[in-house]
N, C-alpha and C positions, 0 to 999 in steps of 0.2 A: 194411280199416280195423281198427285195434287199439283196443280200449277197455279201460282199466284201472280197477279198483276198489280201494278201500282198506278194510282191516279193522283195527280197533283191538283189541288183546288185551293181557293181562297174564300174564307168566310168573313162576313162583316156583321157588325152589331153596333148599336148606339149604347149598349148596356155594359158589356164586358167581353174579354177574350173567351171566357168559358161559354157565354151565350153565343158568340160567333162560331165557336167549335161545334156546339150542340146543334145549332140551326143548320150549319153546313152539312153535317153528317146526316141529319134527318132529311134534308132536301136531296142529297145524293142517294140515299137509300130508296127513294121513290123510283129511281131509274136504273140503279145498279144493284144486282142481286149478290148475295153471298159476301157482304162486307165482313171482314174479320179483324181489322186492326187499324189504328191511326197513329201517326207520328206527327207531333207538332214541330214543324220545321222552323217557323219564324213567327214572331208577334211584333206588330207595330201599331201606331195610332196617329190620328190627326189631333192637333191641339188648337183650340180656339179660346181666346180670352183666358189663357192660363189653365184650361181644363181640357181633359180628353173629350173630344166630340165624336170620334168614331174609332172603333177597334177593328183591326184586321188580323187574321190568323191564316198562315199558309200551312196546309195540311198535306200529308202523304197518306192516302188511304190504300189499304190492302184489300183485295177481293180475290176469291177463288174463281178460276175459269171452269165453267161447266163443260167438260169434255164430252159429255153424253148428249149435249144439246144438238138438235138438228139445225143445220144452217138452211135458211129459207132459200138460198141461192143454189143449193145442191139438188140434183135431180134424184127422185126416189126410185 
């Protein structure tokens, strides 16, 4: 049986929405195992002097729950 969970995160970049997305996924992958998919929920930006100064992307990441993993709180 496969169980998936979803995690909502926000990525930021001074370069682009794509850069914000790639960096957010890479950082999340450092602490969350079994990432399987991403949905871009929203994109927005800050504007300064008529130009975009910061990009934001809201992401919904999917990952598989490892049901075989031993819980460190369980007694053996």
